C-alpha positions in Angstrom: 69.5 -46.0 86.7 66.0 -44.8 87.5 65.6 -41.0 87.4 68.8 -40.4 85.4 68.8 -39.7 81.6 70.9 -42.5 80.0 73.7 -41.5 77.8 73.8 -43.2 74.4 75.5 -46.6 74.5 79.2 -46.6 73.8 78.6 -48.2 70.4 76.1 -45.5 69.2 79.0 -43.1 69.2 80.3 -44.7 66.1 77.3 -43.5 64.1 77.7 -40.0 65.5 81.4 -40.0 64.8 80.7 -41.0 61.2 78.2 -38.2 60.7 80.6 -35.6 62.2 83.4 -36.7 60.0 81.3 -36.0 57.0 80.2 -32.6 58.3 83.8 -31.7 59.0 84.7 -31.9 55.4 82.0 -29.6 54.1 83.8 -26.5 53.0 86.1 -26.3 56.0 89.5 -28.0 56.4 89.1 -30.4 59.2 91.6 -30.1 62.0 93.8 -33.2 62.3 92.4 -35.5 65.0 94.8 -36.4 67.9 96.2 -39.8 68.0 93.8 -42.3 69.5 93.8 -43.6 73.0 94.3 -47.4 73.3 92.7 -49.6 75.9 94.0 -53.2 75.8 92.0 -55.5 78.1 93.4 -59.0 78.8 91.1 -61.6 80.4 92.8 -64.3 82.5 91.7 -67.9 81.5 88.8 -67.6 79.1 88.3 -69.4 75.8 85.9 -68.4 73.0 83.2 -70.6 74.5 82.9 -68.1 77.4 81.3 -65.3 75.4 77.8 -65.1 74.0 79.0 -63.4 70.8 81.1 -66.6 70.1 78.1 -68.9 70.6 78.5 -69.5 74.4 75.3 -69.9 76.5 76.7 -70.8 79.9 77.4 -67.2 81.0 75.9 -63.8 80.6 78.2 -61.4 78.8 76.0 -58.5 77.5 78.7 -55.8 77.5 81.2 -57.9 75.5 78.5 -59.0 73.2 77.6 -55.4 72.7 81.3 -54.5 72.1 81.4 -57.1 69.4 78.1 -55.9 67.8 79.5 -52.3 67.6 83.0 -53.4 66.5 85.0 -56.3 64.9 85.1 -59.9 66.2 88.0 -62.1 65.2 87.2 -65.8 64.8 90.8 -67.0 64.6 92.7 -65.3 67.4 95.2 -67.5 69.4 97.2 -67.3 72.6 99.7 -69.6 74.3 98.2 -72.2 76.6 99.4 -70.5 79.8 99.5 -67.0 81.1 103.3 -66.1 81.3 103.9 -67.6 77.9 101.3 -65.4 76.3 102.2 -62.3 78.4 105.8 -62.4 77.5 104.9 -62.6 73.8 102.2 -59.9 74.1 104.5 -57.4 75.9 107.6 -57.9 73.7 106.3 -58.9 70.2 108.7 -61.9 70.3 108.0 -65.6 70.3 108.8 -67.5 73.4 111.9 -69.3 72.1 113.5 -65.9 71.6 113.3 -64.6 75.1 111.9 -67.2 77.5 113.5 -67.5 80.9 111.2 -69.0 83.6 107.6 -69.2 84.3 106.3 -66.1 86.0 109.4 -64.2 84.8 109.8 -61.4 82.1 113.5 -60.8 81.3 114.3 -57.3 82.7 116.5 -56.7 79.7 113.4 -56.7 77.4 111.7 -53.7 76.0 107.9 -53.9 76.6 105.2 -52.2 74.7 104.9 -49.9 77.7 108.5 -48.6 76.9 107.7 -48.4 73.2 104.5 -46.5 73.7 106.3 -44.1 76.1 108.8 -43.4 73.4 106.0 -42.8 71.0 104.7 -39.9 73.1 101.9 -41.8 75.0 101.1 -41.7 78.6 101.1 -45.3 79.8 99.1 -47.1 82.5 98.8 -50.8 83.7 96.3 -52.2 86.0 95.5 -55.7 87.3 97.8 -58.8 87.3 101.6 -58.5 87.0 103.2 -61.8 88.2 106.3 -61.3 86.1 109.0 -60.5 88.8 109.1 -63.6 91.0 107.2 -66.8 91.0 108.8 -69.9 92.7 108.2 -70.6 96.4 111.5 -70.6 98.3 111.4 -74.4 98.8 110.9 -75.2 95.2 114.0 -77.0 93.5 116.1 -74.3 91.7 114.1 -71.5 93.2 117.2 -69.8 94.7 118.5 -69.0 91.1 115.1 -67.8 89.8 113.4 -65.8 92.6 113.2 -62.1 92.1 115.0 -62.2 88.7 112.2 -60.8 86.6 111.2 -57.4 85.5 110.2 -55.0 88.3 106.9 -53.2 87.8 108.7 -49.8 88.2 110.9 -50.6 85.2 108.3 -51.9 82.8 107.5 -48.7 81.0 104.2 -47.6 82.8 103.8 -44.0 84.1 101.1 -45.3 86.4 100.2 -48.7 87.7 98.0 -50.5 90.1 98.8 -54.2 90.3 98.6 -57.5 92.1 101.4 -60.0 92.6 104.4 -57.8 92.2 106.7 -59.8 94.5 107.1 -63.3 95.7 104.4 -65.8 95.2 104.0 -66.7 98.8 103.3 -63.0 99.7 101.0 -62.2 96.8 97.7 -62.1 98.8 94.2 -61.9 97.3 93.4 -60.5 93.9 89.7 -60.5 94.5 88.1 -59.9 97.9 90.3 -57.8 100.3 92.9 -57.4 97.6 96.6 -56.8 97.9 97.4 -54.0 95.4 100.7 -52.3 94.8 99.9 -48.8 93.4 102.4 -46.3 92.1 105.1 -47.4 94.6 103.2 -48.3 97.7 100.8 -50.9 98.8 97.2 -49.7 99.2 95.7 -49.6 102.6 92.0 -50.0 103.6 91.1 -52.5 100.8 89.2 -54.8 103.3 85.7 -55.3 102.0 86.7 -54.2 98.5 87.2 -56.2 95.3 90.3 -56.0 93.1 88.7 -55.4 89.7 86.6 -52.5 91.1 89.7 -50.7 92.3 91.4 -51.1 88.9 88.4 -49.8 86.9 88.4 -46.7 89.1 92.2 -46.3 88.7 92.0 -46.5 85.0 89.2 -44.0 84.9 91.2 -41.5 87.0 94.3 -41.9 84.8 92.3 -41.2 81.7 90.8 -38.1 83.3 94.2 -36.9 84.6 95.8 -37.0 81.2 92.8 -35.9 79.2 94.8 -33.8 76.7 97.5 -36.5 75.9 97.3 -39.8 74.0 97.0 -42.7 76.5 97.8 -46.4 76.4 96.1 -48.5 79.1 96.9 -52.2 79.6 94.2 -53.7 81.8 95.5 -57.1 82.7 92.4 -58.5 84.4 92.5 -61.0 87.3 89.1 -62.5 86.3 88.1 -65.2 85.8 91.3 -67.1 86.9 91.2 -69.6 89.8 90.6 -69.4 92.8 86.9 -69.5 92.0 85.4 -67.3 94.7 82.4 -65.1 95.2 82.2 -61.8 93.4 80.2 -58.7 94.4 77.2 -60.1 92.4 77.3 -63.5 94.2 74.8 -64.2 96.9 77.6 -65.4 99.2 79.4 -62.0 98.9 76.8 -60.7 101.4 78.5 -62.8 104.0 82.1 -61.6 104.6 83.1 -64.9 106.0 82.4 -66.6 102.7 84.1 -64.2 100.4 87.3 -66.4 100.1 85.4 -69.7 99.9 86.6 -71.7 96.8 84.1 -73.5 94.6 83.9 -74.0 90.9 80.3 -73.1 91.1 81.3 -69.5 91.4 82.9 -69.5 87.9 79.7 -68.2 86.1 79.5 -65.3 88.5 83.3 -64.6 87.8 82.7 -64.5 84.1 79.6 -62.3 84.5 81.4 -59.9 86.8 84.3 -59.6 84.4 81.7 -58.5 81.8 80.1 -56.1 84.3 83.3 -54.3 85.2 84.3 -53.9 81.6 80.8 -52.5 80.8 81.2 -50.1 83.8 84.6 -49.0 82.5 83.4 -48.3 79.0 80.4 -46.5 80.1 82.5 -44.3 82.4 85.0 -43.6 79.6 82.1 -42.7 77.3 80.5 -40.4 79.9 83.8 -38.6 80.4 84.2 -38.1 76.6 87.2 -40.5 76.2 85.7 -43.3 74.2 85.0 -41.5 70.9 88.8 -41.5 70.1 89.8 -44.7 71.8 90.7 -48.1 70.3 89.4 -50.8 72.7 90.8 -54.3 72.3 89.6 -57.3 74.3 91.7 -60.5 74.3 92.4 -63.5 76.6 95.7 -65.1 77.6 94.7 -68.8 77.2 91.8 -71.1 77.3 89.4 -71.8 80.1 90.3 -73.6 83.3 90.1 -77.4 82.8 87.9 -77.7 85.8 85.1 -75.9 83.9 82.7 -77.2 81.3 80.8 -74.8 79.1 78.1 -75.1 76.4 77.6 -73.6 73.0 74.2 -72.6 71.5 74.3 -75.7 69.2 74.6 -78.0 72.1 78.3 -78.6 71.9 79.9 -79.2 75.3 83.4 -77.6 75.6 85.8 -78.7 78.3 88.3 -76.0 79.4 91.7 -76.5 77.9 94.1 -74.2 79.8 97.6 -75.5 79.6 96.8 -77.8 76.7 97.9 -77.2 73.1 94.5 -78.2 71.7 92.1 -75.7 70.4 90.4 -75.3 73.8 93.7 -74.2 75.2 94.7 -71.7 72.6 91.6 -70.4 70.7 90.6 -67.2 72.5 88.3 -64.2 71.9 89.5 -61.0 70.3 87.2 -58.1 69.9 88.1 -54.5 68.8 86.1 -51.2 68.7 87.0 -47.8 67.6 84.1 -45.5 66.6 84.3 -44.3 63.1 87.3 -46.5 62.2 86.7 -50.2 63.0 83.8 -51.7 61.0 80.7 -52.2 63.2 79.2 -55.6 63.7 81.5 -57.5 61.4 83.7 -60.6 61.8 87.1 -61.4 60.4 89.0 -64.7 60.0 92.3 -62.9 60.3 94.9 -65.1 62.0 96.3 -63.3 65.1 98.6 -64.5 67.9 99.9 -62.7 71.0 103.1 -61.5 69.3 101.0 -59.4 66.9 99.8 -56.8 69.4 103.2 -55.0 69.9 103.5 -54.0 66.2 99.9 -53.2 66.0 100.0 -50.8 68.9 103.1 -49.1 67.4 101.4 -48.7 64.1 98.2 -47.2 65.7 100.6 -44.8 67.6 102.3 -43.9 64.3 105.6 -45.3 65.5 108.1 -47.9 64.4 110.2 -50.4 66.5 113.9 -49.4 66.8 116.2 -50.8 64.2 117.8 -53.1 66.8 114.4 -54.8 67.6 113.4 -58.0 65.7 109.7 -58.5 66.2 108.0 -61.8 65.3 104.5 -60.3 65.3 102.7 -58.7 62.4 100.5 -55.6 62.7 96.8 -56.3 62.1 95.8 -52.6 62.1 94.7 -52.8 58.4 92.2 -55.5 59.2 91.0 -53.5 62.2 90.3 -50.7 59.7 88.6 -53.0 57.3 91.4 -52.9 54.8 93.5 -55.5 53.0 96.8 -56.3 54.7 99.7 -57.2 52.3 101.5 -58.7 55.2 98.6 -60.7 56.6 99.5 -63.9 58.4 99.0 -67.3 56.7 99.7 -69.2 59.9 100.4 -68.9 63.6 103.4 -70.4 65.3 103.8 -71.7 68.8 106.9 -72.6 70.9 105.4 -73.6 74.2 107.3 -74.8 77.3 106.3 -73.2 80.6 109.2 -74.8 82.5 111.1 -74.2 84.7 108.8 -73.1 87.5 106.7 -74.1 90.4 104.0 -76.7 89.4 105.2 -76.7 85.7 107.0 -80.0 85.6 103.7 -81.6 84.6 104.2 -79.9 81.1 106.5 -80.6 78.3 107.7 -78.7 75.2 105.5 -78.4 72.1 106.3 -76.7 68.9 103.6 -76.3 66.3 102.0 -74.2 63.5 98.5 -74.0 62.3 96.4 -72.2 59.7 92.7 -71.8 59.7 92.2 -75.5 59.0 95.3 -77.6 59.5 97.8 -78.0 62.4 101.2 -79.6 62.4 103.4 -80.4 65.4 107.2 -80.6 65.2 107.0 -84.3 65.9 105.1 -84.8 62.7 101.5 -85.2 64.0 99.2 -83.4 61.5 95.5 -82.7 62.0 92.5 -81.4 60.1 91.0 -79.1 62.8 87.7 -78.7 60.9 87.1 -82.5 61.1 89.0 -83.3 64.3 88.9 -80.3 66.7 89.9 -82.5 69.7 93.0 -83.8 67.8 92.2 -87.4 68.2 93.0 -88.7 64.7 96.4 -87.6 63.3 96.5 -88.0 59.5 99.3 -90.3 58.3 101.7 -89.2 55.5 100.4 -91.9 53.2 96.7 -91.0 53.7 96.8 -87.3 52.9 95.0 -85.6 50.1 97.0 -83.3 47.8 95.6 -80.3 49.6 96.6 -81.8 53.0 100.1 -82.5 51.8 100.5 -79.0 50.6 99.2 -77.6 53.9 101.5 -79.9 55.8 104.6 -78.8 53.7 103.7 -75.1 54.2 103.4 -75.5 58.0 106.6 -77.5 58.2 108.4 -74.7 56.5 107.0 -72.2 59.0 108.3 -74.2 61.9 111.7 -74.7 60.2 112.1 -71.1 59.3 111.0 -69.7 62.6 113.3 -71.9 64.6 116.2 -70.9 62.4 117.0 -68.2 64.9 117.8 -66.0 66.8 117.1 -68.2 69.9 117.3 -67.4 73.6 120.4 -68.9 75.4 118.0 -70.1 78.0 116.5 -72.7 75.8 118.9 -75.4 76.9 118.1 -75.0 80.6 115.1 -77.4 80.2 114.8 -80.3 77.8 
């Protein structure tokens, strides 16, 4: 802003941190650095085509592009096609077929990464979207057996929280203008005229300041840019309060750009307060872009949103990481990552291990974050995807598949070369495969077979 001396950008800190680390070793024993803070940001409904650093040109995302320029960008990160499916995996480190119950429900018996990080000695915070306690409207078939059966926010392992949609779907209210926010045990008052993401950025900043001397884990589960597509504080129509809840897909660019704006504000605030130098920041998304949205890439490619679909547009998502002095700056990696991998990665960053009773499907990608070779690196990612039962989810069916960087195999035998057929329009028949394709198919078949061997959730037979 005019008249104020600007602080260095949050990426320039990496150069300073590297210099200080060298100085610290000159003749004096450096004091051991405290464990890093961790900020995990999850966007809601945005595929890779939504960001400039991935070649997107439809939206302005300067802050996330800058985060990628000062950190590490993953080119092969994947999520489940819908939000609950991804969030359950993300928070538990287990594939869906191990602990799936219903859409909008997290089994209250599960241990979340919030619980695990508390046990590791971290202060924990969650802000944004919850939607894991109760989902079905009361008149939806089977709802009486499912309503209010999920994990309560208070029991999820977070010392502080500020969240939307903590109860029944019909009572959830707005997540954007005039938001309904449940914060540390009570519903906020006086939010009329405000915007959800602004409250959450301020809440996170206060949490970081309050626990300045302790290691902190923050899970910022954003509402943006999920439907309903409505004005944001940077939209022209925001100036008219009567239009702030008007729905129109034309607002989607503003939603993506405001997502980028609030992330930039959060990171600049953390830098100004001295938190960012020892903070690992991870940005990820829960599934592809809404199917009502069409975006463009710099090479002219038109990308139709694929949310809910198992195609690349539904599961290929951005993943960016930055940690000054630790994560390589301005590099990319083709490391395969899926949502189950975050739990073990967070534990390894915290210097902790899962309990002996926990079986995690995910693999830590911390070595790759640090620019090192990982002896346990993934060779493929696995998907068990079935968002049923749940309101509005009867339109979907079960899909089980595995893919590597080039090939994809469904459990029904359909096999694709994604480099040549990203839309999955031309399955390769068994008799028409090259030797390389046959080897890839056999390897992916074994992944599916081995992963489905067990253990499995007893809930799997509730929907066929």
